[in-house]
VODO-87767 format. One record per residue (C-alpha): residue number from 1; x, y, z. Coordinates in Angstrom, 2 decimals, always signed. Each point is the difference from the previous one (the first is absolute). Example, Ala and Ser with C-alpha at 12.3 -4.5 7.8 and 13.67 -1.06 7.14 Angstrom:
<vobas>
[voba 1, [+12.30, -4.50, +7.80]] [voba 2, [+1.37, +3.44, -0.66]] 
</vobas>
This chain:
<vobas>
[voba 1, [-19.05, -27.01, -7.80]] [voba 2, [+1.02, -0.83, -3.56]] [voba 3, [-2.41, -2.94, +0.07]] [voba 4, [-2.77, +2.22, +1.30]] [voba 5, [+0.75, +2.53, -2.72]] [voba 6, [-0.34, -2.62, -2.78]] [voba 7, [-3.18, -1.34, +1.53]] [voba 8, [-1.35, +3.53, +0.16]] [voba 9, [+0.50, +0.32, -3.74]] [voba 10, [-2.02, -3.18, -0.47]] [voba 11, [-2.72, +1.50, +2.18]] [voba 12, [-0.15, +3.05, -2.25]] [voba 13, [-0.42, -2.25, -3.02]] [voba 14, [-3.06, -1.57, +1.67]] [voba 15, [-1.40, +3.46, +0.72]] [voba 16, [-0.03, +0.96, -3.69]] [voba 17, [-3.74, +0.94, -0.05]] [voba 18, [+0.64, +2.76, +2.55]] [voba 19, [-0.41, +3.47, -1.51]] [voba 20, [+3.39, +1.07, +1.29]] [voba 21, [+1.77, -2.26, -2.54]] [voba 22, [+0.75, +2.88, -2.43]] [voba 23, [+1.92, +1.84, +2.69]] [voba 24, [+2.43, -2.92, +0.21]] [voba 25, [+1.25, +0.94, -3.45]] [voba 26, [+1.27, +3.31, +1.39]] [voba 27, [+3.76, -0.05, +0.61]] [voba 28, [+1.02, -0.79, +3.59]] [voba 29, [+1.15, +3.04, +2.01]] [voba 30, [+3.66, -1.08, -0.08]] [voba 31, [+0.14, -0.03, -3.82]] [voba 32, [-0.53, +3.74, -0.25]] [voba 33, [+2.90, +1.52, -2.00]] [voba 34, [+0.28, +2.88, +2.47]] [voba 35, [+1.05, -2.53, +2.67]] [voba 36, [+3.47, -0.46, -1.52]] [voba 37, [+2.49, +0.89, +2.79]] [voba 38, [+2.80, +2.58, -0.41]] [voba 39, [+3.55, -1.28, -0.43]] [voba 40, [+1.84, +2.11, +2.62]] [voba 41, [+0.10, -1.26, +3.60]] [voba 42, [-1.92, +2.94, +1.49]] [voba 43, [-2.81, -0.15, -2.55]] [voba 44, [-0.08, -3.80, +0.07]] [voba 45, [-0.35, -0.17, +3.79]] [voba 46, [-2.72, +2.66, -0.19]] [voba 47, [-1.82, -2.14, -2.56]] [voba 48, [+0.32, -3.04, +2.29]] [voba 49, [-1.38, +2.07, +2.89]] [voba 50, [-3.05, +1.04, -2.02]] [voba 51, [-0.72, -3.46, -1.41]] [voba 52, [+0.37, -1.76, +3.35]] [voba 53, [-2.01, +2.72, +1.74]] [voba 54, [-2.88, -0.53, -2.44]] [voba 55, [+0.22, -3.74, +0.61]] [voba 56, [-0.22, +0.47, +3.77]] [voba 57, [-2.91, +2.45, -0.33]] [voba 58, [-2.07, -2.59, -1.90]] [voba 59, [+0.29, -2.59, +2.78]] [voba 60, [-3.38, +0.66, +1.63]] [voba 61, [-1.73, +0.32, -3.37]] [voba 62, [+1.17, -3.28, -1.53]] [voba 63, [+0.10, -2.28, +3.05]] [voba 64, [-3.71, -0.95, -0.11]] [voba 65, [+0.41, -1.24, -3.59]] [voba 66, [+3.37, -1.59, +0.80]] [voba 67, [-1.61, -1.86, +2.90]] [voba 68, [-2.81, -1.21, -2.26]] [voba 69, [+2.49, -1.33, -2.55]] [voba 70, [+2.11, -1.74, +2.65]] [voba 71, [-3.08, -1.65, +1.53]] [voba 72, [-1.39, -1.07, -3.36]] [voba 73, [+3.29, -1.53, -1.12]] [voba 74, [+2.12, -0.80, +3.08]] [voba 75, [+3.64, -0.89, -0.53]] [voba 76, [+1.83, -3.04, +1.40]] [voba 77, [+0.60, +1.78, +3.32]] [voba 78, [-3.65, +0.85, +0.53]] [voba 79, [-1.94, +3.26, +0.10]] [voba 80, [+1.20, +1.12, +3.44]] [voba 81, [+3.66, -0.38, -0.92]] [voba 82, [-0.46, +1.93, -3.24]] [voba 83, [-1.89, +2.86, +1.65]] [voba 84, [+2.70, +0.40, +2.66]] [voba 85, [+2.49, +1.04, -2.65]] [voba 86, [-1.80, +3.17, -1.05]] [voba 87, [+0.33, +1.93, +3.31]] [voba 88, [+3.69, -0.93, -0.01]] [voba 89, [+0.33, +1.32, -3.55]] [voba 90, [-1.67, +3.24, +1.06]] [voba 91, [+2.39, +0.42, +2.95]] [voba 92, [+2.98, -0.67, -2.26]] [voba 93, [-1.26, +2.63, -2.43]] [voba 94, [-0.21, +2.57, +2.80]] [voba 95, [+3.55, -0.83, +1.10]] [voba 96, [+1.30, +0.36, -3.56]] [voba 97, [-1.79, +3.33, -0.38]] [voba 98, [+1.94, +1.35, +3.00]] [voba 99, [+3.26, -1.12, -1.62]] [voba 100, [-0.88, +1.69, -3.30]] [voba 101, [-1.08, +3.21, +1.75]] [voba 102, [+3.27, +0.17, +1.96]] [voba 103, [+2.01, -0.32, -3.22]] [voba 104, [-2.09, +2.67, -1.76]] [voba 105, [+0.37, +2.42, +2.92]] [voba 106, [+3.78, -0.54, +0.19]] [voba 107, [+0.37, +0.67, -3.74]] [voba 108, [-2.04, +3.22, +0.19]] [voba 109, [+2.08, +1.28, +2.92]] [voba 110, [+3.30, -0.79, -1.71]] [voba 111, [-0.88, +1.44, -3.40]] [voba 112, [+1.47, +3.49, -0.68]] [voba 113, [-3.08, +0.85, -2.06]] [voba 114, [-3.74, -0.58, +0.66]] [voba 115, [-1.14, -3.43, -1.19]] [voba 116, [-3.16, -0.51, +2.09]] [voba 117, [-2.26, +0.93, -2.92]] [voba 118, [+1.59, -2.66, -2.18]] [voba 119, [-0.32, -2.50, +2.85]] [voba 120, [-3.70, +0.79, +0.43]] [voba 121, [-0.53, -0.63, -3.73]] [voba 122, [+1.79, -3.37, +0.29]] [voba 123, [-2.20, -1.00, +2.96]] [voba 124, [-3.12, +0.99, -1.93]] [voba 125, [+1.21, -2.04, -2.96]] [voba 126, [+0.43, -3.02, +2.26]] [voba 127, [-3.51, +0.34, +1.39]] [voba 128, [-1.32, +0.02, -3.57]] [voba 129, [+0.65, -3.75, +0.01]] [voba 130, [-3.32, -0.21, +1.80]] [voba 131, [-1.65, +2.87, -1.86]] [voba 132, [-2.62, -2.25, -1.63]] [voba 133, [-1.11, -1.72, +3.21]] [voba 134, [-3.35, +1.82, +0.01]] [voba 135, [-0.88, -1.11, -3.53]] [voba 136, [+1.10, -3.65, +0.24]] [voba 137, [-2.31, -2.76, +1.24]] [voba 138, [+0.50, -0.89, +3.68]] [voba 139, [+0.99, -3.56, -0.82]] [voba 140, [+2.52, +1.15, -2.61]] [voba 141, [+1.44, +2.61, +2.37]] [voba 142, [+0.35, -2.61, +2.75]] [voba 143, [+1.87, -2.31, -2.39]] [voba 144, [+2.47, +2.71, -0.97]] [voba 145, [+0.45, +1.07, +3.62]] [voba 146, [+0.60, -3.58, +1.17]] [voba 147, [+2.70, -0.59, -2.60]] [voba 148, [+1.74, +3.41, +0.21]] [voba 149, [+3.19, +0.79, +1.89]] [voba 150, [+2.50, +2.88, -0.32]] [voba 151, [+3.12, -0.55, -2.14]] [voba 152, [+2.69, -1.88, +1.90]] [voba 153, [+2.55, +2.79, -0.43]] [voba 154, [-2.17, +2.65, +1.68]] [voba 155, [+1.49, -0.84, +3.40]] [voba 156, [+3.63, -0.21, -1.17]] [voba 157, [-0.17, +3.25, -1.96]] [voba 158, [-1.65, +1.76, +2.95]] [voba 159, [+2.84, -1.07, +2.31]] [voba 160, [+2.59, +1.07, -2.57]] [voba 161, [-1.68, +3.37, -0.46]] [voba 162, [-0.10, +0.68, +3.75]] [voba 163, [+3.67, -0.99, +0.46]] [voba 164, [+1.22, +2.23, -2.84]] [voba 165, [-2.18, +2.90, +1.14]] [voba 166, [+1.32, -0.14, +3.56]] [voba 167, [+3.59, -0.04, -1.30]] [voba 168, [-0.39, +2.95, -2.37]] [voba 169, [-2.16, +1.87, +2.50]] [voba 170, [+3.02, +0.45, +2.30]] [voba 171, [+1.80, +1.95, -2.71]] [voba 172, [-2.94, +1.74, -1.63]] [voba 173, [-1.17, +1.50, +3.29]] [voba 174, [+3.26, +1.92, +0.52]] [voba 175, [-1.94, +3.26, +0.49]] [voba 176, [-1.71, -1.41, +3.07]] [voba 177, [+3.35, -1.06, +1.48]] [voba 178, [+1.44, +3.46, -0.59]] [voba 179, [-2.90, +1.56, +1.87]] [voba 180, [+0.68, -2.32, +2.94]] [voba 181, [+3.72, +0.86, +0.16]] [voba 182, [-0.36, +3.60, +1.28]] [voba 183, [-2.62, -1.16, +2.46]] [voba 184, [+2.58, -2.32, +1.54]] [voba 185, [+2.69, +2.68, -0.09]] [voba 186, [-2.04, +2.60, +1.90]] [voba 187, [-0.21, -1.96, +3.27]] [voba 188, [+3.75, -0.65, -0.26]] [voba 189, [+0.73, +3.76, -0.02]] [voba 190, [-1.03, +0.68, +3.63]] [voba 191, [+2.70, -2.46, +1.12]] [voba 192, [+2.83, +2.60, -0.23]] [voba 193, [-2.24, +2.58, +1.68]] [voba 194, [-0.17, -2.30, +2.99]] [voba 195, [+3.70, +0.77, +0.63]] [voba 196, [-0.78, +3.16, +2.06]] [voba 197, [-2.13, -2.19, +2.22]] [voba 198, [+3.23, -1.57, +1.22]] [voba 199, [+0.62, +3.09, +2.11]] [voba 200, [-2.91, -0.72, +2.37]] [voba 201, [+1.00, -3.65, -0.14]] [voba 202, [+3.41, +0.98, +1.38]] [voba 203, [-1.66, +2.09, +2.68]] [voba 204, [-2.00, -3.04, +1.10]] [voba 205, [+2.89, -1.60, +1.92]] [voba 206, [+0.55, +3.38, +1.70]] [voba 207, [-3.56, -0.09, +1.27]] [voba 208, [+0.54, -3.49, +1.40]] [voba 209, [+3.06, +1.15, +2.00]] [voba 210, [-0.73, +3.59, +1.12]] [voba 211, [+2.81, -0.03, +2.55]] [voba 212, [+2.95, -0.11, -2.44]] [voba 213, [-1.38, +2.91, -2.06]] [voba 214, [+3.46, +1.18, -1.15]] [voba 215, [+0.63, -3.46, -1.51]] [voba 216, [-2.93, +0.45, -2.42]] [voba 217, [+1.81, +2.20, -2.55]] [voba 218, [+3.02, -2.35, -0.05]] [voba 219, [-1.82, -3.06, -1.45]] [voba 220, [-1.80, +2.36, -2.39]] [voba 221, [+3.29, +0.77, -1.78]] [voba 222, [+0.90, -3.56, -1.12]] [voba 223, [-3.55, -0.86, -1.11]] [voba 224, [-0.02, +2.36, -3.02]] [voba 225, [+3.17, -1.77, -1.14]] [voba 226, [-1.91, -3.31, +0.13]] [voba 227, [-2.71, +1.52, -2.21]] [voba 228, [+2.62, +0.87, -2.61]] [voba 229, [+1.36, -3.54, -0.05]] [voba 230, [-3.53, -1.33, -0.62]] [voba 231, [-0.57, +2.26, -2.97]] [voba 232, [+3.30, -0.93, -1.67]] [voba 233, [-0.84, -3.69, -0.68]] [voba 234, [-3.34, +1.09, -1.42]] [voba 235, [+1.71, +2.06, -2.75]] [voba 236, [+1.50, -2.97, -1.86]] [voba 237, [-3.38, -1.74, -0.01]] [voba 238, [-1.63, +3.06, -1.60]] [voba 239, [+2.71, +0.43, -2.61]] [voba 240, [+0.34, -3.72, -0.72]] [voba 241, [+0.00, -0.73, -3.72]] [voba 242, [-2.82, -2.24, -1.26]] [voba 243, [+0.89, -3.34, -1.48]] [voba 244, [+0.82, +0.27, -3.67]] [voba 245, [-2.76, -1.11, -2.38]] [voba 246, [+0.76, -2.93, -2.29]] [voba 247, [+1.45, +1.06, -3.34]] [voba 248, [-2.68, +0.51, -2.64]] [voba 249, [+0.37, -1.47, -3.41]] [voba 250, [-0.02, +2.19, -3.07]] [voba 251, [-3.34, +1.76, -0.53]] [voba 252, [-1.28, -0.90, +3.50]] [voba 253, [-0.85, +2.07, +3.04]] [voba 254, [+0.22, -1.96, +3.24]] [voba 255, [-2.50, +0.94, +2.73]] [voba 256, [+0.22, -1.26, +3.56]] [voba 257, [-3.49, -1.25, +1.14]] [voba 258, [+0.81, +1.38, +3.49]] [voba 259, [+0.68, +3.47, -1.45]] [voba 260, [-2.42, +0.32, -2.97]] [voba 261, [+0.57, +2.66, -2.65]] [voba 262, [-2.22, +1.28, -2.83]] [voba 263, [+0.19, -2.05, -3.19]] [voba 264, [-0.88, +1.44, -3.41]] [voba 265, [-0.60, -3.47, -1.43]] [voba 266, [-0.84, -3.46, +1.30]] [voba 267, [+1.45, -1.80, +3.04]] [voba 268, [+1.28, -3.56, -0.17]] [voba 269, [+1.20, -2.05, +3.02]] [voba 270, [+3.55, -1.32, -0.38]] [voba 271, [+3.21, -0.83, +1.92]] [voba 272, [+3.20, +1.98, -0.21]] [voba 273, [+3.02, -0.84, +2.15]] [voba 274, [-2.03, -2.59, +1.91]] [voba 275, [-2.64, +2.57, +1.03]] [voba 276, [-3.67, +0.28, -0.94]] [voba 277, [-0.45, +3.21, -1.97]] [voba 278, [-2.42, +1.61, -2.46]] [voba 279, [+1.22, +0.86, -3.51]] [voba 280, [-1.52, +3.14, -1.58]] [voba 281, [-0.22, -0.20, -3.77]] [voba 282, [-1.45, +2.61, -2.32]] [voba 283, [-3.28, -1.03, -1.67]] 
</vobas>
């Protein structure tokens, strides 16, 4: 495609008499200052999402001109081989957009404060890469589109953002886990109430053998004793002491990811005593 791109520039030079020549002096869409991406991962991935989304949306618009350029100046592999690449590029763009969107969604869920508005602004900023597509000549737009691709670190930063967001989300969503705890405790409460139901259960063998009716109360006496022995081993399990948390260094508050606690500052993943923990540090 690089050869086709250079040949397309030569074609434009031959088309100098065309009245659209002045429009070629306008800056290409991607040189717009507003297209500069943010530096943080969340904003950067949002910018990548907007820029790549605008690229994918222009596919149907630019392909007629792209086809004309490829046919006028075929590369070494021929026109058919060159034109087969563009649908593959479109499919790859759609796949990358799903990756970016997943990272953005994970970050918004994990954040303790609303950041969706900032993310929407970053996406809009990315789309501004193609903001001048309506004012640029079709041939010029096709050239820019053919040579454009998202920054190589868009994919890596999106994966990093999603991984970090999923990790911090386990601790930052401690309120949700607390709401689920009583819900699990309530069905456990009826278990002791089921103890009275043992009385009819003891009467069941009496019903099976109606003849020895006087023997029914005799087995009933030892069975309550069995109930007591069952409850005794349960007591140590309830009163068992939790495993001690790893010692925190000076100025640190260690938080177990499996038992999240509120943090008045920022959370940082670390290891203490060979365990994965979160360190809470004041901002």
